[in-house]
C-alpha positions in Angstrom: 74.5 79.9 78.6 74.7 81.9 81.8 75.4 80.5 85.2 76.7 81.9 88.5 79.2 79.0 88.5 81.2 79.0 85.2 83.2 75.9 86.2 80.0 73.9 86.8 78.5 75.2 83.5 81.6 74.1 81.6 81.4 70.6 83.2 77.7 70.4 82.3 78.5 71.4 78.7 81.3 68.8 78.4 79.0 66.1 79.8 76.3 67.1 77.3 78.7 66.9 74.4 80.1 63.5 75.5 76.6 62.1 76.0 75.5 63.3 72.6 78.6 61.8 71.0 78.0 58.4 72.7 74.4 58.6 71.6 75.6 59.0 68.0 78.1 56.2 68.6 75.3 53.8 69.4 73.2 55.2 66.6 75.9 54.4 64.0 76.5 51.0 65.5 72.9 50.0 64.9 72.6 51.9 61.6 75.4 49.8 60.1 74.8 46.5 61.9 72.2 45.2 59.5 74.5 45.9 56.5 77.3 44.0 58.2 75.3 41.0 59.4 72.8 40.9 56.4 73.9 37.6 54.9 74.7 35.9 58.1 71.4 36.9 59.8 69.3 36.0 56.8 71.0 32.6 56.6 70.3 32.2 60.3 66.5 32.6 59.7 66.5 30.1 56.8 67.2 32.3 53.7 70.2 30.6 52.0 69.7 31.1 48.3 72.2 33.9 47.3 69.7 35.7 45.0 67.1 35.6 47.7 69.5 36.9 50.3 70.3 39.9 48.1 66.6 40.5 47.3 65.3 40.1 50.9 68.3 42.1 52.2 67.6 45.0 49.9 63.9 44.9 50.9 64.7 45.1 54.6 67.3 47.8 54.1 64.8 49.9 52.1 62.2 49.4 54.9 64.7 50.5 57.5 65.5 53.6 55.3 61.7 54.4 55.1 61.7 54.3 58.9 64.6 56.7 59.0 62.8 59.1 56.6 59.6 59.1 58.6 61.4 59.1 61.9 63.4 62.2 60.8 60.2 64.2 60.4 58.6 62.7 63.6 61.5 63.4 65.9 62.3 66.8 64.4 58.8 68.0 65.0 58.8 66.5 68.6 62.2 68.2 69.2 60.8 71.6 68.3 57.4 71.2 69.9 58.3 69.5 73.1 62.1 69.9 73.6 65.4 68.4 72.4 65.7 66.2 75.5 62.4 64.4 74.7 64.0 63.2 71.4 67.3 62.2 73.0 65.5 59.9 75.5 62.6 58.7 73.3 64.7 57.9 70.2 67.3 55.8 72.0 64.7 54.0 74.0 62.9 53.0 70.9 65.9 51.7 68.9 67.3 50.0 72.0 64.1 48.0 72.4 64.1 47.3 68.7 67.6 46.0 68.9 66.6 43.5 71.5 63.6 42.4 69.4 65.9 42.1 66.4 67.9 39.4 68.2 64.7 37.3 68.4 63.3 37.5 64.9 62.7 34.2 63.0 61.4 35.3 59.6 61.7 38.1 57.0 58.4 39.8 58.0 59.4 40.1 61.6 62.9 41.3 60.6 61.5 44.0 58.3 59.0 45.3 60.9 61.6 45.5 63.6 64.1 47.3 61.3 61.4 49.8 60.3 60.8 50.5 64.0 64.6 50.7 64.6 64.9 53.1 61.7 62.3 55.4 63.2 64.3 55.4 66.5 67.6 55.9 64.8 66.4 59.0 62.9 66.2 61.3 66.0 69.6 60.8 67.7 72.0 62.9 65.6 69.8 65.9 64.8 68.7 66.3 68.4 72.2 66.0 69.7 73.6 68.5 67.2 70.8 71.0 67.9 71.3 70.7 71.7 75.1 71.3 71.4 74.8 74.2 68.9 72.3 75.9 71.2 74.2 75.3 74.4 77.8 76.1 73.5 79.1 79.6 72.7 78.9 80.6 69.0 82.7 80.9 69.0 83.4 77.3 70.1 80.2 75.3 69.1 82.0 73.9 66.1 84.3 71.9 68.4 81.3 70.5 70.1 79.6 69.2 66.9 82.9 68.0 65.7 83.4 65.8 68.8 79.8 64.5 68.5 80.2 63.4 64.9 83.8 62.2 65.0 83.4 60.0 68.1 80.0 58.8 67.0 81.2 57.5 63.7 83.6 55.1 65.5 80.5 53.1 66.4 81.0 51.6 62.9 84.2 50.0 64.2 82.5 48.4 67.2 79.8 47.1 65.0 82.2 45.3 62.7 84.1 43.8 65.7 81.0 42.6 67.6 79.4 41.3 64.4 82.2 38.7 64.0 80.4 36.7 66.7 76.8 35.6 66.7 74.6 38.1 64.8 71.8 37.8 67.4 74.3 38.7 70.2 75.4 41.7 68.1 71.8 43.1 68.3 71.6 42.4 72.0 74.8 44.3 72.6 73.4 47.2 70.7 70.2 47.2 72.8 72.3 47.0 76.0 74.5 49.9 75.0 71.4 52.0 74.3 69.9 51.3 77.8 73.2 52.2 79.5 73.3 55.5 77.6 69.7 56.1 78.6 70.8 56.2 82.3 73.7 58.5 81.5 71.3 61.0 80.0 69.5 61.6 83.3 72.0 64.3 84.1 71.6 66.2 80.8 69.7 69.6 80.5 67.5 71.3 78.0 68.7 74.0 75.6 68.4 77.5 77.1 67.4 78.8 73.7 64.6 76.4 73.5 63.4 77.1 77.1 63.3 80.7 76.1 60.6 80.1 73.5 58.5 77.5 75.3 56.0 80.1 76.5 56.0 82.0 73.2 52.8 81.8 71.1 54.7 81.0 68.0 54.6 78.1 65.6 57.1 75.4 66.6 58.1 72.3 64.8 55.9 72.9 61.7 57.6 70.8 59.0 55.6 72.5 56.3 57.0 75.9 57.1 60.1 74.7 55.1 57.9 74.5 52.0 55.7 77.6 52.3 58.4 80.2 51.8 60.6 80.0 48.6 63.7 81.3 50.2 63.4 78.9 53.2 62.7 76.0 50.9 65.8 76.7 48.7 68.0 76.9 51.8 66.6 73.6 53.1 67.1 71.9 49.7 70.7 73.2 49.4 71.5 71.9 52.9 70.4 68.4 51.8 72.2 68.5 48.4 75.6 69.4 49.9 75.6 66.0 51.7 74.7 63.8 48.7 78.2 62.9 47.5 79.1 61.4 50.9 76.4 58.7 50.7 77.2 58.0 47.1 80.8 57.2 48.2 79.7 55.1 51.1 76.6 53.4 49.7 77.6 52.9 46.1 81.4 53.1 45.6 82.2 51.3 48.8 79.0 49.3 49.3 79.4 47.7 45.8 83.1 47.4 46.0 83.1 43.7 45.0 81.6 44.7 41.7 83.9 47.7 41.3 86.8 45.5 42.1 85.9 43.1 39.4 85.6 45.9 36.9 89.0 47.2 37.9 90.6 43.8 37.7 91.3 43.6 41.4 93.7 40.8 42.4 91.2 39.4 44.9 87.5 39.9 45.8 87.1 43.2 47.7 85.2 43.2 51.0 82.4 45.7 51.3 82.3 45.2 55.1 85.9 46.1 55.6 85.7 48.9 53.1 82.8 50.4 55.0 84.8 50.0 58.3 87.9 51.9 57.0 85.8 54.5 55.2 84.1 55.3 58.5 87.4 55.5 60.3 88.4 58.0 57.6 85.2 59.9 58.1 85.9 60.2 61.8 89.4 61.5 61.2 88.2 63.8 58.4 85.5 65.1 60.7 88.0 66.1 63.3 90.2 67.9 60.7 87.2 69.6 59.1 86.0 70.8 62.5 89.3 72.2 63.6 89.9 73.8 60.1 86.5 75.5 60.3 87.4 77.0 63.7 90.9 78.2 62.4 89.6 79.7 59.2 86.3 80.8 60.8 84.4 79.5 57.8 82.1 76.5 57.3 81.8 77.1 53.6 85.5 77.2 52.8 86.0 73.8 54.5 83.0 72.4 52.5 84.6 73.6 49.2 88.0 72.0 50.2 86.5 68.7 51.2 84.1 68.4 48.2 87.1 68.9 45.9 89.2 66.3 47.9 86.3 63.8 47.8 86.2 64.1 44.0 90.0 63.6 43.8 89.7 60.5 46.0 87.1 58.9 43.8 89.2 59.5 40.7 92.1 57.7 42.5 89.7 54.8 43.4 88.2 54.4 39.9 91.5 54.7 38.1 93.2 52.0 40.2 93.4 49.1 37.7 94.7 45.8 39.2 93.7 47.1 42.7 95.2 45.0 45.6 93.3 44.5 48.8 95.8 46.6 50.8 95.4 49.5 48.2 91.6 49.2 48.5 91.7 49.6 52.3 94.0 52.7 52.0 91.8 54.2 49.3 88.7 53.6 51.4 90.3 55.4 54.3 91.3 58.3 52.0 87.8 58.6 50.6 86.4 58.5 54.1 88.7 61.4 55.2 87.7 63.3 52.1 84.0 63.0 52.9 84.6 63.9 56.5 82.6 67.1 56.0 79.6 65.2 57.5 80.3 67.2 60.8 80.3 70.6 59.0 77.4 69.7 56.8 75.1 69.0 59.8 76.4 72.0 61.7 75.6 74.3 58.7 72.1 72.9 58.5 71.5 73.5 62.2 72.9 77.0 62.0 70.8 78.1 58.9 67.4 78.1 60.7 65.6 79.6 63.7 65.1 78.0 67.1 61.5 77.1 66.4 62.3 74.7 63.5 66.0 74.1 64.1 65.5 70.5 65.5 63.2 69.7 62.6 65.8 70.8 60.1 68.8 69.2 61.9 66.9 65.9 62.2 65.4 65.7 58.8 68.4 66.9 56.7 70.8 64.0 57.5 68.0 61.4 57.2 67.0 62.8 53.8 70.6 62.7 52.7 70.7 59.0 53.8 67.5 58.5 51.8 69.0 60.2 48.8 71.0 57.0 48.3 67.8 55.4 46.8 67.6 57.8 43.8 71.4 58.1 43.5 71.8 54.3 43.3 68.9 54.1 40.9 70.5 56.6 38.6 73.9 55.0 38.9 72.6 51.5 37.9 70.6 53.1 35.0 73.9 54.7 33.7 75.7 51.4 34.3 73.6 49.7 31.6 75.0 52.0 29.0 78.4 53.0 30.3 79.6 50.3 32.6 80.7 50.4 36.3 83.7 52.7 36.0 82.5 55.4 33.6 79.1 55.5 35.5 81.1 56.0 38.7 82.9 59.0 37.3 79.7 60.5 35.8 77.7 60.3 39.0 80.4 61.7 41.2 80.9 64.6 38.8 77.2 65.4 38.8 76.8 65.2 42.6 80.0 67.2 43.2 78.9 70.0 40.9 75.5 70.1 42.5 77.0 70.2 46.0 79.5 72.9 45.2 76.7 75.1 43.7 74.5 74.4 46.8 77.3 75.5 49.1 77.7 78.7 47.1 74.0 79.6 47.7 74.1 79.2 51.5 75.2 82.0 53.8 78.3 81.6 56.0 77.2 80.6 59.5 80.4 80.6 61.6 79.8 82.6 64.7 76.2 83.3 63.8 73.8 84.2 66.7 71.3 81.3 66.8 68.9 82.9 69.2 66.2 83.9 66.7 62.9 82.6 65.3 61.6 81.7 61.9 58.4 83.8 61.4 
């Protein structure tokens, strides 16, 4: 980015990175809030039967996930067709209003509809922020920018757990209030200079189907998704179903999935910082991905082999697993750097949401294996499969550190 006043330009870039990071902070807060207050909130609207709480909770969670998948496509296309800032403002306004509505629901139908709308809003935040940062910062230092966005944003999980200890309706209202405050902060942000450079070009922008009409482009897009799959298996299955894993491991007490998620996300935030710095030092995104994928496999082996697991050990292992899957930062940066300016927002927005959505087939396969092999053996099998797929996918992608991103996909 060129400017006659370098100091002012640097201040603007720092402000942009912080605003993008805070946006992701609020995004993660809301994304995890339903998981944290699921039982309490369903009890609050009259669903008290444990089996029904599980059934209705899963229904609402899947509907929220559907919103994320559809929203990923919607906001990605908008980001490429009309600008990255449109997404930053529109997405946070939508899920902030949905949060307020969530605090006023009184039945499952209302709850599901509002979570679907919130899911659509949540889908745009991270991809637009990462796209804007990668296109604004210099190619030498943009890895630090995306590292800060992801690492600071993931701490929103901690705030969600703390606030959710009070009334669940108030927790949703807090989320809505945080979103509106952030909306005002964004008034001072600016559009990507790379995007402004193609606004007048008569070229296809934001065409989601371009990713499927060229074999090379499709493979690259698919590999970008697959390298992130192990992360959501760790968070969604291994930690999300930790009470069941704890029972299978002979844990000394019932393990808390909520606290497990909290410390896993703390680990992801720390791991993201380490991964970002390491990629800048080694000048390689791929090398860092290889290191962290191997570490994540080791961390899962430690978890699944911890017979007689204590609660303290569980928390430490969750933090370790979180650190090991802290490649979330690098993974999203790689996706944004693989494609041209005219579909970069589409890719950067859809890839993380498709990875989140991959939890559905992953969990389905895991529970199918569980019927035959049990919790622990199935846990090993799924992690081995996903790690091998992810390592192969990384090997098929080109190194993007220091890559010039000012180009178009024809």
